[in-house]
N, CA, C, O and CB atoms as a CASP TS submission, in Angstrom:
PFRMAT TS
TARGET T0000
AUTHOR 0000-0000-0000
METHOD Language model
MODEL 1
PARENT N/A
ATOM      1  N   MET     1      50.384 178.920 150.256  1.00  0.00           N
ATOM      2  CA  MET     1      51.080 179.000 148.883  1.00  0.00           C
ATOM      3  C   MET     1      49.789 178.720 147.905  1.00  0.00           C
ATOM      4  O   MET     1      48.814 177.993 148.095  1.00  0.00           O
ATOM      5  CB  MET     1      52.443 177.768 148.684  1.00  0.00           C
ATOM      6  N   THR     2      50.149 179.599 146.736  1.00  0.00           N
ATOM      7  CA  THR     2      49.117 179.337 145.367  1.00  0.00           C
ATOM      8  C   THR     2      49.870 179.070 144.399  1.00  0.00           C
ATOM      9  O   THR     2      51.046 179.345 144.159  1.00  0.00           O
ATOM     10  CB  THR     2      48.188 180.516 144.838  1.00  0.00           C
ATOM     11  N   ILE     3      48.830 178.321 143.685  1.00  0.00           N
ATOM     12  CA  ILE     3      49.441 178.048 142.191  1.00  0.00           C
ATOM     13  C   ILE     3      48.260 178.382 141.143  1.00  0.00           C
ATOM     14  O   ILE     3      47.069 178.113 140.985  1.00  0.00           O
ATOM     15  CB  ILE     3      49.970 176.311 141.978  1.00  0.00           C
ATOM     16  N   VAL     4      49.682 179.416 140.276  1.00  0.00           N
ATOM     17  CA  VAL     4      48.414 180.361 139.223  1.00  0.00           C
ATOM     18  C   VAL     4      49.069 179.981 137.807  1.00  0.00           C
ATOM     19  O   VAL     4      50.172 180.273 137.346  1.00  0.00           O
ATOM     20  CB  VAL     4      48.353 182.552 139.470  1.00  0.00           C
ATOM     21  N   ARG     5      47.942 179.181 137.244  1.00  0.00           N
ATOM     22  CA  ARG     5      48.245 179.043 135.771  1.00  0.00           C
ATOM     23  C   ARG     5      48.875 180.114 135.000  1.00  0.00           C
ATOM     24  O   ARG     5      48.849 181.249 135.477  1.00  0.00           O
ATOM     25  CB  ARG     5      47.095 178.790 135.111  1.00  0.00           C
ATOM     26  N   GLN     6      49.420 179.911 133.909  1.00  0.00           N
ATOM     27  CA  GLN     6      49.758 180.920 132.960  1.00  0.00           C
ATOM     28  C   GLN     6      48.253 181.709 132.344  1.00  0.00           C
ATOM     29  O   GLN     6      47.453 181.085 131.647  1.00  0.00           O
ATOM     30  CB  GLN     6      50.688 180.113 131.714  1.00  0.00           C
ATOM     31  N   GLY     7      48.083 182.945 132.681  1.00  0.00           N
ATOM     32  CA  GLY     7      46.710 183.335 132.093  1.00  0.00           C
ATOM     33  C   GLY     7      46.112 184.051 133.208  1.00  0.00           C
ATOM     34  O   GLY     7      45.334 184.986 133.017  1.00  0.00           O
ATOM     35  N   GLY     8      46.457 183.634 134.405  1.00  0.00           N
ATOM     36  CA  GLY     8      46.007 183.852 135.650  1.00  0.00           C
ATOM     37  C   GLY     8      45.260 183.161 136.662  1.00  0.00           C
ATOM     38  O   GLY     8      45.209 183.319 137.882  1.00  0.00           O
ATOM     39  N   THR     9      44.593 182.221 135.747  1.00  0.00           N
ATOM     40  CA  THR     9      43.522 181.200 136.730  1.00  0.00           C
ATOM     41  C   THR     9      43.983 180.692 138.279  1.00  0.00           C
ATOM     42  O   THR     9      45.114 180.208 138.252  1.00  0.00           O
ATOM     43  CB  THR     9      43.296 179.663 135.861  1.00  0.00           C
ATOM     44  N   VAL    10      43.634 180.692 139.036  1.00  0.00           N
ATOM     45  CA  VAL    10      44.445 180.130 140.412  1.00  0.00           C
ATOM     46  C   VAL    10      43.904 178.593 140.340  1.00  0.00           C
ATOM     47  O   VAL    10      42.703 178.335 140.265  1.00  0.00           O
ATOM     48  CB  VAL    10      43.942 181.041 142.135  1.00  0.00           C
ATOM     49  N   LEU    11      44.911 177.618 140.372  1.00  0.00           N
ATOM     50  CA  LEU    11      44.462 176.163 140.184  1.00  0.00           C
ATOM     51  C   LEU    11      44.380 175.610 141.789  1.00  0.00           C
ATOM     52  O   LEU    11      43.773 174.583 142.093  1.00  0.00           O
ATOM     53  CB  LEU    11      45.674 175.207 139.134  1.00  0.00           C
ATOM     54  N   GLY    12      45.147 176.533 142.832  1.00  0.00           N
ATOM     55  CA  GLY    12      44.975 175.920 144.355  1.00  0.00           C
ATOM     56  C   GLY    12      45.613 176.900 145.130  1.00  0.00           C
ATOM     57  O   GLY    12      46.446 177.656 144.631  1.00  0.00           O
ATOM     58  N   ASP    13      45.270 176.947 146.369  1.00  0.00           N
ATOM     59  CA  ASP    13      45.769 177.922 147.323  1.00  0.00           C
ATOM     60  C   ASP    13      45.318 176.995 148.585  1.00  0.00           C
ATOM     61  O   ASP    13      44.207 176.520 148.824  1.00  0.00           O
ATOM     62  CB  ASP    13      45.062 179.595 147.197  1.00  0.00           C
ATOM     63  N   SER    14      46.560 176.887 149.331  1.00  0.00           N
ATOM     64  CA  SER    14      46.410 176.181 150.828  1.00  0.00           C
ATOM     65  C   SER    14      45.663 176.947 151.821  1.00  0.00           C
ATOM     66  O   SER    14      45.598 176.485 152.960  1.00  0.00           O
ATOM     67  CB  SER    14      47.804 175.931 151.515  1.00  0.00           C
ATOM     68  N   GLY    15      45.232 177.783 151.614  1.00  0.00           N
ATOM     69  CA  GLY    15      44.321 178.879 152.544  1.00  0.00           C
ATOM     70  C   GLY    15      42.941 178.543 152.278  1.00  0.00           C
ATOM     71  O   GLY    15      42.070 178.606 153.145  1.00  0.00           O
ATOM     72  N   LEU    16      42.664 178.056 150.648  1.00  0.00           N
ATOM     73  CA  LEU    16      41.397 177.927 150.228  1.00  0.00           C
ATOM     74  C   LEU    16      40.692 176.659 150.090  1.00  0.00           C
ATOM     75  O   LEU    16      41.432 175.802 149.606  1.00  0.00           O
ATOM     76  CB  LEU    16      41.359 178.470 149.180  1.00  0.00           C
ATOM     77  N   SER    17      39.356 176.189 150.382  1.00  0.00           N
ATOM     78  CA  SER    17      38.925 174.918 149.869  1.00  0.00           C
ATOM     79  C   SER    17      38.964 175.203 148.158  1.00  0.00           C
ATOM     80  O   SER    17      39.103 176.347 147.725  1.00  0.00           O
ATOM     81  CB  SER    17      37.307 174.485 150.546  1.00  0.00           C
ATOM     82  N   LEU    18      38.828 174.053 147.288  1.00  0.00           N
ATOM     83  CA  LEU    18      38.786 174.047 145.902  1.00  0.00           C
ATOM     84  C   LEU    18      37.686 175.248 145.181  1.00  0.00           C
ATOM     85  O   LEU    18      37.769 176.112 144.309  1.00  0.00           O
ATOM     86  CB  LEU    18      38.384 172.523 145.538  1.00  0.00           C
ATOM     87  N   ALA    19      36.364 174.585 146.357  1.00  0.00           N
ATOM     88  CA  ALA    19      35.335 175.607 146.125  1.00  0.00           C
ATOM     89  C   ALA    19      35.885 177.229 145.973  1.00  0.00           C
ATOM     90  O   ALA    19      35.811 177.941 144.972  1.00  0.00           O
ATOM     91  CB  ALA    19      34.324 175.476 147.374  1.00  0.00           C
ATOM     92  N   GLU    20      36.261 177.444 146.847  1.00  0.00           N
ATOM     93  CA  GLU    20      36.494 178.900 147.462  1.00  0.00           C
ATOM     94  C   GLU    20      37.482 179.290 146.263  1.00  0.00           C
ATOM     95  O   GLU    20      37.421 180.379 145.692  1.00  0.00           O
ATOM     96  CB  GLU    20      37.250 179.000 149.243  1.00  0.00           C
ATOM     97  N   VAL    21      38.375 178.306 145.951  1.00  0.00           N
ATOM     98  CA  VAL    21      39.385 178.624 144.659  1.00  0.00           C
ATOM     99  C   VAL    21      38.782 178.725 143.831  1.00  0.00           C
ATOM    100  O   VAL    21      39.233 179.736 143.293  1.00  0.00           O
ATOM    101  CB  VAL    21      40.362 177.809 144.200  1.00  0.00           C
ATOM    102  N   ARG    22      37.735 178.269 143.067  1.00  0.00           N
ATOM    103  CA  ARG    22      36.774 178.780 142.007  1.00  0.00           C
ATOM    104  C   ARG    22      36.291 180.141 141.698  1.00  0.00           C
ATOM    105  O   ARG    22      36.016 180.604 140.591  1.00  0.00           O
ATOM    106  CB  ARG    22      35.741 178.208 142.191  1.00  0.00           C
ATOM    107  N   GLY    23      36.226 180.771 142.989  1.00  0.00           N
ATOM    108  CA  GLY    23      35.647 181.661 143.130  1.00  0.00           C
ATOM    109  C   GLY    23      36.780 183.520 142.929  1.00  0.00           C
ATOM    110  O   GLY    23      36.406 184.649 142.612  1.00  0.00           O
ATOM    111  N   VAL    24      38.248 182.930 143.328  1.00  0.00           N
ATOM    112  CA  VAL    24      39.205 183.720 143.266  1.00  0.00           C
ATOM    113  C   VAL    24      39.066 184.634 142.024  1.00  0.00           C
ATOM    114  O   VAL    24      38.386 184.452 141.014  1.00  0.00           O
ATOM    115  CB  VAL    24      40.363 182.977 143.329  1.00  0.00           C
ATOM    116  N   ASP    25      39.807 185.572 142.323  1.00  0.00           N
ATOM    117  CA  ASP    25      40.261 186.959 141.275  1.00  0.00           C
ATOM    118  C   ASP    25      41.394 186.002 140.375  1.00  0.00           C
ATOM    119  O   ASP    25      42.137 185.085 140.729  1.00  0.00           O
ATOM    120  CB  ASP    25      41.219 188.719 142.336  1.00  0.00           C
ATOM    121  N   ASN    26      41.179 186.610 139.159  1.00  0.00           N
ATOM    122  CA  ASN    26      42.271 186.431 138.466  1.00  0.00           C
ATOM    123  C   ASN    26      43.584 186.897 138.705  1.00  0.00           C
ATOM    124  O   ASN    26      43.684 188.112 138.875  1.00  0.00           O
ATOM    125  CB  ASN    26      42.018 186.761 137.510  1.00  0.00           C
ATOM    126  N   HIS    27      44.719 186.148 138.763  1.00  0.00           N
ATOM    127  CA  HIS    27      46.082 186.651 139.357  1.00  0.00           C
ATOM    128  C   HIS    27      47.099 187.022 138.352  1.00  0.00           C
ATOM    129  O   HIS    27      48.263 187.233 138.692  1.00  0.00           O
ATOM    130  CB  HIS    27      46.729 185.586 140.239  1.00  0.00           C
ATOM    131  N   GLU    28      46.696 187.112 137.104  1.00  0.00           N
ATOM    132  CA  GLU    28      47.843 187.173 135.732  1.00  0.00           C
ATOM    133  C   GLU    28      48.345 188.750 135.825  1.00  0.00           C
ATOM    134  O   GLU    28      49.406 189.063 135.283  1.00  0.00           O
ATOM    135  CB  GLU    28      46.958 186.820 133.867  1.00  0.00           C
ATOM    136  N   HIS    29      47.639 189.622 136.450  1.00  0.00           N
ATOM    137  CA  HIS    29      48.280 190.955 136.589  1.00  0.00           C
ATOM    138  C   HIS    29      48.842 191.498 138.167  1.00  0.00           C
ATOM    139  O   HIS    29      49.066 192.634 138.585  1.00  0.00           O
ATOM    140  CB  HIS    29      47.158 191.963 136.048  1.00  0.00           C
ATOM    141  N   ARG    30      48.947 190.231 138.777  1.00  0.00           N
ATOM    142  CA  ARG    30      49.528 190.278 140.186  1.00  0.00           C
ATOM    143  C   ARG    30      51.083 190.564 140.181  1.00  0.00           C
ATOM    144  O   ARG    30      51.787 189.607 139.858  1.00  0.00           O
ATOM    145  CB  ARG    30      49.251 188.871 140.936  1.00  0.00           C
ATOM    146  N   PRO    31      51.673 191.684 140.477  1.00  0.00           N
ATOM    147  CA  PRO    31      53.200 191.961 140.231  1.00  0.00           C
ATOM    148  C   PRO    31      54.083 191.081 140.315  1.00  0.00           C
ATOM    149  O   PRO    31      54.987 191.009 139.482  1.00  0.00           O
ATOM    150  CB  PRO    31      53.703 192.795 140.971  1.00  0.00           C
ATOM    151  N   GLU    32      53.977 190.281 141.306  1.00  0.00           N
ATOM    152  CA  GLU    32      54.674 189.142 141.640  1.00  0.00           C
ATOM    153  C   GLU    32      54.717 187.989 140.771  1.00  0.00           C
ATOM    154  O   GLU    32      55.712 187.302 140.538  1.00  0.00           O
ATOM    155  CB  GLU    32      54.246 188.756 142.738  1.00  0.00           C
ATOM    156  N   VAL    33      53.470 187.826 140.279  1.00  0.00           N
ATOM    157  CA  VAL    33      52.984 186.656 139.220  1.00  0.00           C
ATOM    158  C   VAL    33      54.027 187.548 137.869  1.00  0.00           C
ATOM    159  O   VAL    33      55.147 187.157 137.537  1.00  0.00           O
ATOM    160  CB  VAL    33      50.673 186.535 138.891  1.00  0.00           C
ATOM    161  N   GLU    34      53.404 188.626 137.341  1.00  0.00           N
ATOM    162  CA  GLU    34      54.187 189.317 136.232  1.00  0.00           C
ATOM    163  C   GLU    34      55.742 188.843 136.292  1.00  0.00           C
ATOM    164  O   GLU    34      56.459 188.115 135.606  1.00  0.00           O
ATOM    165  CB  GLU    34      54.074 190.998 136.411  1.00  0.00           C
ATOM    166  N   GLN    35      55.879 189.555 137.355  1.00  0.00           N
ATOM    167  CA  GLN    35      57.704 189.628 137.626  1.00  0.00           C
ATOM    168  C   GLN    35      58.417 188.047 137.532  1.00  0.00           C
ATOM    169  O   GLN    35      59.602 187.857 137.259  1.00  0.00           O
ATOM    170  CB  GLN    35      58.109 190.311 139.543  1.00  0.00           C
ATOM    171  N   ALA    36      57.627 187.205 137.761  1.00  0.00           N
ATOM    172  CA  ALA    36      58.155 185.640 138.168  1.00  0.00           C
ATOM    173  C   ALA    36      57.775 185.276 136.676  1.00  0.00           C
ATOM    174  O   ALA    36      58.712 184.595 136.259  1.00  0.00           O
ATOM    175  CB  ALA    36      57.213 184.578 139.665  1.00  0.00           C
ATOM    176  N   MET    37      56.855 185.418 135.716  1.00  0.00           N
ATOM    177  CA  MET    37      56.822 184.848 134.593  1.00  0.00           C
ATOM    178  C   MET    37      57.790 185.744 133.582  1.00  0.00           C
ATOM    179  O   MET    37      58.265 185.159 132.609  1.00  0.00           O
ATOM    180  CB  MET    37      55.358 184.693 134.199  1.00  0.00           C
ATOM    181  N   ALA    38      58.103 187.203 133.795  1.00  0.00           N
ATOM    182  CA  ALA    38      59.131 187.820 132.999  1.00  0.00           C
ATOM    183  C   ALA    38      60.827 187.602 133.148  1.00  0.00           C
ATOM    184  O   ALA    38      61.739 187.699 132.326  1.00  0.00           O
ATOM    185  CB  ALA    38      58.845 189.165 133.206  1.00  0.00           C
ATOM    186  N   GLU    39      60.796 187.292 134.466  1.00  0.00           N
ATOM    187  CA  GLU    39      62.524 187.349 135.031  1.00  0.00           C
ATOM    188  C   GLU    39      62.838 185.929 135.569  1.00  0.00           C
ATOM    189  O   GLU    39      63.985 185.544 135.796  1.00  0.00           O
ATOM    190  CB  GLU    39      62.850 188.588 136.503  1.00  0.00           C
ATOM    191  N   GLY    40      61.685 185.158 135.759  1.00  0.00           N
ATOM    192  CA  GLY    40      62.201 183.717 136.810  1.00  0.00           C
ATOM    193  C   GLY    40      62.158 184.079 138.222  1.00  0.00           C
ATOM    194  O   GLY    40      62.480 183.129 138.936  1.00  0.00           O
ATOM    195  N   LEU    41      61.860 185.159 138.864  1.00  0.00           N
ATOM    196  CA  LEU    41      61.622 185.684 139.967  1.00  0.00           C
ATOM    197  C   LEU    41      60.540 186.799 140.421  1.00  0.00           C
ATOM    198  O   LEU    41      60.436 187.902 139.884  1.00  0.00           O
ATOM    199  CB  LEU    41      62.649 186.011 140.172  1.00  0.00           C
ATOM    200  N   GLY    42      59.745 186.324 141.511  1.00  0.00           N
ATOM    201  CA  GLY    42      59.001 187.884 141.382  1.00  0.00           C
ATOM    202  C   GLY    42      58.544 187.931 142.973  1.00  0.00           C
ATOM    203  O   GLY    42      58.248 186.967 143.679  1.00  0.00           O
ATOM    204  N   ALA    43      58.571 189.344 143.335  1.00  0.00           N
ATOM    205  CA  ALA    43      58.426 189.524 144.778  1.00  0.00           C
ATOM    206  C   ALA    43      57.553 190.883 145.332  1.00  0.00           C
ATOM    207  O   ALA    43      58.113 191.899 144.921  1.00  0.00           O
ATOM    208  CB  ALA    43      59.900 189.578 145.322  1.00  0.00           C
ATOM    209  N   ALA    44      56.823 191.070 145.822  1.00  0.00           N
ATOM    210  CA  ALA    44      56.227 192.111 145.833  1.00  0.00           C
ATOM    211  C   ALA    44      55.641 192.375 147.657  1.00  0.00           C
ATOM    212  O   ALA    44      55.496 191.501 148.512  1.00  0.00           O
ATOM    213  CB  ALA    44      55.101 191.931 144.589  1.00  0.00           C
ATOM    214  N   GLN    45      55.449 193.597 147.764  1.00  0.00           N
ATOM    215  CA  GLN    45      54.939 193.721 149.246  1.00  0.00           C
ATOM    216  C   GLN    45      53.815 194.940 149.047  1.00  0.00           C
ATOM    217  O   GLN    45      54.069 196.071 148.632  1.00  0.00           O
ATOM    218  CB  GLN    45      56.325 194.162 150.476  1.00  0.00           C
ATOM    219  N   ARG    46      52.484 194.415 149.455  1.00  0.00           N
ATOM    220  CA  ARG    46      51.134 195.095 149.407  1.00  0.00           C
ATOM    221  C   ARG    46      50.144 194.669 150.436  1.00  0.00           C
ATOM    222  O   ARG    46      50.031 193.653 151.122  1.00  0.00           O
ATOM    223  CB  ARG    46      50.508 194.876 148.095  1.00  0.00           C
ATOM    224  N   TYR    47      49.458 195.780 150.320  1.00  0.00           N
ATOM    225  CA  TYR    47      47.967 195.208 151.378  1.00  0.00           C
ATOM    226  C   TYR    47      47.044 194.054 150.807  1.00  0.00           C
ATOM    227  O   TYR    47      46.804 194.221 149.611  1.00  0.00           O
ATOM    228  CB  TYR    47      46.718 196.572 151.592  1.00  0.00           C
ATOM    229  N   SER    48      46.559 193.107 151.273  1.00  0.00           N
ATOM    230  CA  SER    48      45.556 191.845 150.716  1.00  0.00           C
ATOM    231  C   SER    48      44.484 192.443 151.272  1.00  0.00           C
ATOM    232  O   SER    48      44.405 192.737 152.465  1.00  0.00           O
ATOM    233  CB  SER    48      45.782 190.130 151.237  1.00  0.00           C
ATOM    234  N   THR    49      43.718 192.620 150.520  1.00  0.00           N
ATOM    235  CA  THR    49      42.109 192.650 150.702  1.00  0.00           C
ATOM    236  C   THR    49      41.315 191.608 150.840  1.00  0.00           C
ATOM    237  O   THR    49      40.106 191.748 151.023  1.00  0.00           O
ATOM    238  CB  THR    49      41.511 193.186 149.739  1.00  0.00           C
ATOM    239  N   SER    50      41.932 190.383 150.765  1.00  0.00           N
ATOM    240  CA  SER    50      41.441 189.112 151.011  1.00  0.00           C
ATOM    241  C   SER    50      41.808 188.870 152.433  1.00  0.00           C
ATOM    242  O   SER    50      40.811 188.880 153.156  1.00  0.00           O
ATOM    243  CB  SER    50      41.984 188.062 150.041  1.00  0.00           C
ATOM    244  N   VAL    51      43.028 188.636 153.116  1.00  0.00           N
ATOM    245  CA  VAL    51      43.166 189.015 154.370  1.00  0.00           C
ATOM    246  C   VAL    51      43.313 190.002 155.133  1.00  0.00           C
ATOM    247  O   VAL    51      43.847 189.752 156.214  1.00  0.00           O
ATOM    248  CB  VAL    51      43.718 188.650 154.623  1.00  0.00           C
ATOM    249  N   ARG    52      42.981 191.168 154.908  1.00  0.00           N
ATOM    250  CA  ARG    52      43.267 192.720 155.699  1.00  0.00           C
ATOM    251  C   ARG    52      44.574 192.360 156.376  1.00  0.00           C
ATOM    252  O   ARG    52      44.628 192.101 157.578  1.00  0.00           O
ATOM    253  CB  ARG    52      41.944 193.308 157.024  1.00  0.00           C
ATOM    254  N   ALA    53      45.665 192.350 155.540  1.00  0.00           N
ATOM    255  CA  ALA    53      47.031 192.544 156.270  1.00  0.00           C
ATOM    256  C   ALA    53      47.785 192.698 154.819  1.00  0.00           C
ATOM    257  O   ALA    53      47.463 192.392 153.671  1.00  0.00           O
ATOM    258  CB  ALA    53      47.629 191.096 157.433  1.00  0.00           C
ATOM    259  N   ASP    54      49.170 193.436 155.526  1.00  0.00           N
ATOM    260  CA  ASP    54      50.407 194.034 154.664  1.00  0.00           C
ATOM    261  C   ASP    54      50.985 192.334 154.620  1.00  0.00           C
ATOM    262  O   ASP    54      51.162 191.561 155.561  1.00  0.00           O
ATOM    263  CB  ASP    54      51.667 195.551 155.625  1.00  0.00           C
ATOM    264  N   MET    55      51.199 192.117 153.039  1.00  0.00           N
ATOM    265  CA  MET    55      51.911 190.653 152.814  1.00  0.00           C
ATOM    266  C   MET    55      52.703 191.258 152.192  1.00  0.00           C
ATOM    267  O   MET    55      52.688 192.355 151.634  1.00  0.00           O
ATOM    268  CB  MET    55      51.278 189.340 152.096  1.00  0.00           C
ATOM    269  N   LEU    56      53.876 189.985 152.386  1.00  0.00           N
ATOM    270  CA  LEU    56      55.204 189.779 151.340  1.00  0.00           C
ATOM    271  C   LEU    56      54.657 188.527 150.483  1.00  0.00           C
ATOM    272  O   LEU    56      54.153 187.476 150.878  1.00  0.00           O
ATOM    273  CB  LEU    56      56.914 189.344 152.242  1.00  0.00           C
ATOM    274  N   TYR    57      54.886 188.923 149.367  1.00  0.00           N
ATOM    275  CA  TYR    57      54.493 187.668 148.348  1.00  0.00           C
ATOM    276  C   TYR    57      55.772 187.355 147.266  1.00  0.00           C
ATOM    277  O   TYR    57      56.301 188.278 146.647  1.00  0.00           O
ATOM    278  CB  TYR    57      52.974 188.132 147.347  1.00  0.00           C
ATOM    279  N   VAL    58      56.177 186.015 147.124  1.00  0.00           N
ATOM    280  CA  VAL    58      57.216 185.913 146.563  1.00  0.00           C
ATOM    281  C   VAL    58      56.785 184.588 145.429  1.00  0.00           C
ATOM    282  O   VAL    58      56.119 183.628 145.815  1.00  0.00           O
ATOM    283  CB  VAL    58      58.405 185.743 147.685  1.00  0.00           C
ATOM    284  N   ALA    59      57.263 184.719 144.056  1.00  0.00           N
ATOM    285  CA  ALA    59      56.720 183.777 143.267  1.00  0.00           C
ATOM    286  C   ALA    59      57.621 183.129 142.288  1.00  0.00           C
ATOM    287  O   ALA    59      58.510 183.911 141.951  1.00  0.00           O
ATOM    288  CB  ALA    59      55.683 184.316 142.649  1.00  0.00           C
ATOM    289  N   MET    60      57.705 181.909 141.683  1.00  0.00           N
ATOM    290  CA  MET    60      58.417 181.311 141.081  1.00  0.00           C
ATOM    291  C   MET    60      57.930 180.619 140.101  1.00  0.00           C
ATOM    292  O   MET    60      56.903 179.991 140.363  1.00  0.00           O
ATOM    293  CB  MET    60      58.986 180.767 141.726  1.00  0.00           C
ATOM    294  N   PRO    61      58.461 180.519 138.778  1.00  0.00           N
ATOM    295  CA  PRO    61      57.574 179.946 137.491  1.00  0.00           C
ATOM    296  C   PRO    61      57.873 178.712 137.824  1.00  0.00           C
ATOM    297  O   PRO    61      58.788 178.350 138.562  1.00  0.00           O
ATOM    298  CB  PRO    61      57.946 180.340 135.842  1.00  0.00           C
ATOM    299  N   PHE    62      56.889 177.897 137.131  1.00  0.00           N
ATOM    300  CA  PHE    62      57.271 176.291 136.985  1.00  0.00           C
ATOM    301  C   PHE    62      56.520 176.243 135.430  1.00  0.00           C
ATOM    302  O   PHE    62      55.703 177.016 134.929  1.00  0.00           O
ATOM    303  CB  PHE    62      56.444 174.994 138.456  1.00  0.00           C
ATOM    304  N   GLN    63      57.281 174.756 134.796  1.00  0.00           N
ATOM    305  CA  GLN    63      56.546 174.692 133.417  1.00  0.00           C
ATOM    306  C   GLN    63      56.330 172.968 133.485  1.00  0.00           C
ATOM    307  O   GLN    63      57.249 172.297 133.954  1.00  0.00           O
ATOM    308  CB  GLN    63      57.632 175.384 131.867  1.00  0.00           C
ATOM    309  N   ARG    64      55.404 172.471 133.124  1.00  0.00           N
ATOM    310  CA  ARG    64      55.471 171.320 132.512  1.00  0.00           C
ATOM    311  C   ARG    64      55.009 171.239 130.989  1.00  0.00           C
ATOM    312  O   ARG    64      54.870 172.246 130.294  1.00  0.00           O
ATOM    313  CB  ARG    64      54.767 170.485 133.302  1.00  0.00           C
ATOM    314  N   PRO    65      54.780 169.915 130.533  1.00  0.00           N
ATOM    315  CA  PRO    65      54.816 169.450 129.413  1.00  0.00           C
ATOM    316  C   PRO    65      53.327 170.591 128.440  1.00  0.00           C
ATOM    317  O   PRO    65      53.186 171.232 127.398  1.00  0.00           O
ATOM    318  CB  PRO    65      54.635 167.577 129.681  1.00  0.00           C
ATOM    319  N   ASP    66      52.596 170.232 129.596  1.00  0.00           N
ATOM    320  CA  ASP    66      51.069 170.599 129.367  1.00  0.00           C
ATOM    321  C   ASP    66      50.478 172.312 129.884  1.00  0.00           C
ATOM    322  O   ASP    66      49.443 172.790 129.420  1.00  0.00           O
ATOM    323  CB  ASP    66      50.181 169.343 130.354  1.00  0.00           C
ATOM    324  N   MET    67      51.289 172.986 130.816  1.00  0.00           N
ATOM    325  CA  MET    67      51.058 173.967 131.511  1.00  0.00           C
ATOM    326  C   MET    67      52.395 174.939 131.762  1.00  0.00           C
ATOM    327  O   MET    67      53.538 174.564 131.502  1.00  0.00           O
ATOM    328  CB  MET    67      50.453 173.423 132.664  1.00  0.00           C
ATOM    329  N   ARG    68      52.090 176.135 132.264  1.00  0.00           N
ATOM    330  CA  ARG    68      53.122 176.580 132.550  1.00  0.00           C
ATOM    331  C   ARG    68      52.427 177.576 133.813  1.00  0.00           C
ATOM    332  O   ARG    68      51.206 177.715 133.747  1.00  0.00           O
ATOM    333  CB  ARG    68      53.922 177.169 131.251  1.00  0.00           C
ATOM    334  N   GLY    69      53.108 178.223 134.875  1.00  0.00           N
ATOM    335  CA  GLY    69      52.371 178.997 135.570  1.00  0.00           C
ATOM    336  C   GLY    69      53.190 179.462 136.729  1.00  0.00           C
ATOM    337  O   GLY    69      54.380 179.449 136.414  1.00  0.00           O
ATOM    338  N   VAL    70      53.012 179.831 137.840  1.00  0.00           N
ATOM    339  CA  VAL    70      53.749 180.017 138.987  1.00  0.00           C
ATOM    340  C   VAL    70      53.366 179.769 140.312  1.00  0.00           C
ATOM    341  O   VAL    70      52.201 179.813 140.706  1.00  0.00           O
ATOM    342  CB  VAL    70      54.065 181.082 138.988  1.00  0.00           C
ATOM    343  N   ILE    71      54.468 179.476 141.085  1.00  0.00           N
ATOM    344  CA  ILE    71      53.941 178.862 142.397  1.00  0.00           C
ATOM    345  C   ILE    71      54.204 180.513 143.516  1.00  0.00           C
ATOM    346  O   ILE    71      55.193 181.222 143.702  1.00  0.00           O
ATOM    347  CB  ILE    71      55.162 177.077 142.951  1.00  0.00           C
ATOM    348  N   ARG    72      53.178 180.551 143.891  1.00  0.00           N
ATOM    349  CA  ARG    72      53.724 181.936 145.085  1.00  0.00           C
ATOM    350  C   ARG    72      53.463 181.560 146.430  1.00  0.00           C
ATOM    351  O   ARG    72      52.493 180.824 146.615  1.00  0.00           O
ATOM    352  CB  ARG    72      52.826 183.536 144.946  1.00  0.00           C
ATOM    353  N   VAL    73      54.076 181.886 147.311  1.00  0.00           N
ATOM    354  CA  VAL    73      54.152 181.949 149.026  1.00  0.00           C
ATOM    355  C   VAL    73      53.749 183.405 149.359  1.00  0.00           C
ATOM    356  O   VAL    73      53.931 184.288 148.520  1.00  0.00           O
ATOM    357  CB  VAL    73      55.856 181.613 149.741  1.00  0.00           C
ATOM    358  N   ALA    74      53.267 183.643 150.430  1.00  0.00           N
ATOM    359  CA  ALA    74      52.581 184.749 150.923  1.00  0.00           C
ATOM    360  C   ALA    74      52.783 184.399 152.511  1.00  0.00           C
ATOM    361  O   ALA    74      52.487 183.353 153.088  1.00  0.00           O
ATOM    362  CB  ALA    74      50.956 184.873 150.335  1.00  0.00           C
ATOM    363  N   MET    75      53.492 185.818 153.147  1.00  0.00           N
ATOM    364  CA  MET    75      53.505 185.978 154.276  1.00  0.00           C
ATOM    365  C   MET    75      53.025 187.009 155.177  1.00  0.00           C
ATOM    366  O   MET    75      53.248 188.075 154.603  1.00  0.00           O
ATOM    367  CB  MET    75      54.365 185.833 154.378  1.00  0.00           C
ATOM    368  N   PRO    76      52.383 187.267 156.498  1.00  0.00           N
ATOM    369  CA  PRO    76      52.202 188.511 156.766  1.00  0.00           C
ATOM    370  C   PRO    76      53.539 189.322 157.238  1.00  0.00           C
ATOM    371  O   PRO    76      54.518 188.816 157.787  1.00  0.00           O
ATOM    372  CB  PRO    76      51.161 188.521 157.719  1.00  0.00           C
ATOM    373  N   LEU    77      53.369 190.585 156.925  1.00  0.00           N
ATOM    374  CA  LEU    77      54.508 191.498 157.199  1.00  0.00           C
ATOM    375  C   LEU    77      54.676 191.484 158.880  1.00  0.00           C
ATOM    376  O   LEU    77      55.725 191.490 159.524  1.00  0.00           O
ATOM    377  CB  LEU    77      54.168 193.113 156.545  1.00  0.00           C
ATOM    378  N   SER    78      53.633 191.469 159.248  1.00  0.00           N
ATOM    379  CA  SER    78      53.516 191.642 160.960  1.00  0.00           C
ATOM    380  C   SER    78      54.340 190.299 161.458  1.00  0.00           C
ATOM    381  O   SER    78      54.475 190.067 162.659  1.00  0.00           O
ATOM    382  CB  SER    78      51.614 191.610 161.654  1.00  0.00           C
TER
END
């Protein structure tokens, strides 16, 4: 699970330490993130260079008074 702030900054990831999260690439233009922000739900199947596997990603937006973004879950297609 990944928490992505509007603008693409990764705030947290269940598979990474906080130190590792700071080095993660911006996720603003990931297809599932863009689609979730625009349409309310986003999904994509693609190869992840991070985990070296074909993955399914599904994202949904969240909104708080001080922040917007998406919550994304990922699962290997294998």
